Steps between C-alpha positions, in 0.01 A plus 500: 500500500646385834749219458619281801831693526314830553251332736789376719682839469210659685620338823811682620666187652443293189602785270854490653525127422393507137831614354695237694251226397533604137879495519494150651256398223741624237795316667280183507438527126873555432572198718249285310657604160860441625485191719482148342146392445523208749585746780246776426218316673717401797624845603370858513627853562349605831674835585735772396676717752808718482624345177446138618254275321357228722397180338327202679566155370284193574793271596871498541572359147316789333687750721835341407422532132383857537823586680689351206317734257491800731736702280263453201203596721684808639577624140137454401380696809752775418355504150166611640655822626499406864811500718576137583817453722421146617242221474392331824369147450307333784342162521133567581262232381139583423253340735256292302144485624325162464148541365224260604207580277191637673682542836667812361185698468532813698212695638459875447236687690220662294614847610855435384375353168294824447800712567718298257232529234472870549877539473493295176217698358697828556781373279508508117316204336820357345699524834689179583463574878121532461486168314709338774267643770195357324675166458576498871135542583405225252733255673409601856211398704306826574297502821511558869827355624392465860205278413732268309718416794482140617554347843883535478463869410640447148338639185300228332622376166158505339365818353215670686152425397334753268208618715297608188492136380353354824125472560365707791 
């Protein structure tokens, strides 16, 4: 059985990043267990390099509170077995994307949709990645992108017409 980690490990460049990504994930879990519940959703561990854990906070107030509890966080990170010399806290708000209903429908060409389906079919049936790929195709408008461009050269917000449903 081929899981997603083994699938990504096949690519040499991605394979080098997997251990680092897993380590950041473990640090993120430790952060979630250690930080006050009100701060967990307003900050995140984004990197670890040379004994420094980098945390991004949504605003200055969250960053100030994290600096106050940095000793507790540092001890928790040390408890995971990783070297933690310091914690670097930066204010880096997450950009929120405003959604406007049907205007967010994105077009995917039929050829790309086939490639995505082939990729999902090659994965195990219970794969979360395969399920996500199928969900992506369900939400996207599949068709020829070039024919959906309007006068202003923007992709139309309406899904392409299914040609099998139209009379000839």
